[in-house]
ZAKOL-970326 format. One record per residue (C-alpha): x, y, z. Coordinates in steps of 0.5 Angstrom, whole numbers, plus 500, padded with zeros to 3 digits. Each point is the difference from the previous one (the first is absolute). Layout:
# ZAKOL-970326
   px   py   pz
    X    Y    Z
...
END
This chain:
# ZAKOL-970326
   px   py   pz
  583  492  294
  494  498  504
  495  496  496
  493  503  499
  494  497  504
  494  501  502
  499  496  507
  503  503  506
  505  495  503
  502  499  507
  506  496  503
  499  498  507
  507  499  501
  505  504  504
  506  496  496
  504  505  496
  502  494  495
  493  499  498
  499  507  499
  506  501  496
  498  494  496
  493  502  498
  503  507  499
  505  498  495
  495  496  496
  496  506  499
  494  500  505
  497  506  503
  498  498  507
  499  502  507
  504  497  506
  495  498  506
  504  495  504
  495  495  503
  502  499  507
  498  493  503
  502  496  506
  505  496  496
  502  496  506
  494  498  503
  497  498  493
  506  496  499
  499  497  507
  493  498  499
  501  497  493
  505  496  502
  497  497  506
  494  498  495
  506  497  495
  499  505  495
  506  499  494
  505  505  499
  496  502  493
  494  501  504
  503  504  505
  503  505  494
  493  500  497
  496  502  506
  505  505  502
  500  503  494
  492  500  499
  500  503  507
  504  506  499
  496  501  493
  493  499  503
  502  505  506
  501  506  495
  495  498  495
  495  501  505
  502  507  501
  501  501  492
  494  496  497
  501  503  493
  508  498  500
  503  494  498
  504  498  506
  507  496  499
  502  496  507
  506  496  500
  504  496  505
  506  495  499
  501  494  504
  507  496  501
  499  492  501
  506  496  501
  499  492  502
  493  502  503
  503  506  504
  497  507  499
  504  506  501
  498  507  502
  504  506  499
  506  500  505
  499  505  506
  508  500  502
  506  498  496
  501  494  505
  493  498  496
  503  501  493
  506  496  502
  496  495  502
  495  500  494
  506  500  495
  504  494  504
  493  496  499
  500  502  493
  507  498  498
  501  494  496
  492  499  499
  495  502  495
  494  504  502
  494  503  497
  498  507  499
  492  501  499
  498  507  498
  493  501  500
  496  506  497
  492  501  501
  496  505  497
  494  503  503
  494  504  498
  494  502  504
  503  497  506
  500  493  496
  506  496  497
  499  500  492
  507  497  499
  506  496  503
  506  497  498
  506  496  504
  507  500  497
  505  495  502
  508  500  500
  505  495  502
  506  502  502
  506  496  502
  505  504  505
  508  498  500
  502  497  506
  503  506  503
  504  501  506
  498  503  507
  505  505  499
  498  502  493
  493  500  503
  502  505  505
  504  505  496
  494  500  495
  495  501  505
  504  506  503
  501  503  494
  493  500  497
  496  500  506
  496  507  499
  498  497  493
  498  493  502
  497  501  506
  493  500  497
  501  495  495
  498  493  501
  506  495  500
  504  506  502
  503  501  493
  499  504  494
  501  496  493
  500  507  497
  506  502  504
  506  496  503
  496  495  502
  500  497  493
  507  497  502
  497  496  505
  497  495  495
  502  494  496
  493  500  496
  494  503  499
  494  497  496
  494  505  499
  498  507  498
  504  506  503
  494  504  501
  497  495  505
  507  500  504
  499  508  500
  493  499  503
  495  500  495
  497  496  494
  501  506  496
  499  497  493
  494  496  502
  497  506  503
  502  505  494
  497  494  495
  493  500  504
  500  508  500
  501  500  492
  495  495  499
  495  504  504
  501  506  496
  503  504  507
  506  501  496
  502  501  493
  501  493  496
END
């Protein structure tokens, strides 16, 4: 059952997983993907020496801002996720070869997932949070990686890191430290707590 609340909430993301998390939490909201040129923004920020945390936060804000400037009365949630490993920042794979190369780099190492959310109102950010998770991958073989990518390509092609922890991808990992919702791409507990404190959803 959905929560009863008075504020118009908009999710500025095309992610089905993020929408499912909010829906399962009982929120009533609309989806208006905030489409920005992520590659150009990422390249610009990286050239300025921005951290992975700054990348995630900025991309989330720009998505929320874009929709908020059109939906001035709504609370607009923007989100983004960045994967960083040994100072290398990863983008979503374009091909299966990209996916295999990324997983080969990540195997046997610990990487960070940074999941950012920014809420805008009236075209301006009013809340933000970046959650961090540390994940250590087994030292898996090339054959295991190839089989995994081949079987799961349609599912993982839009996933940062080329895996989905909520699916078969969990078998790739030896250790996970952090919030499960952050892995899925949204600091959900922090967002819901903020909405509750403000009175936008029932206490």
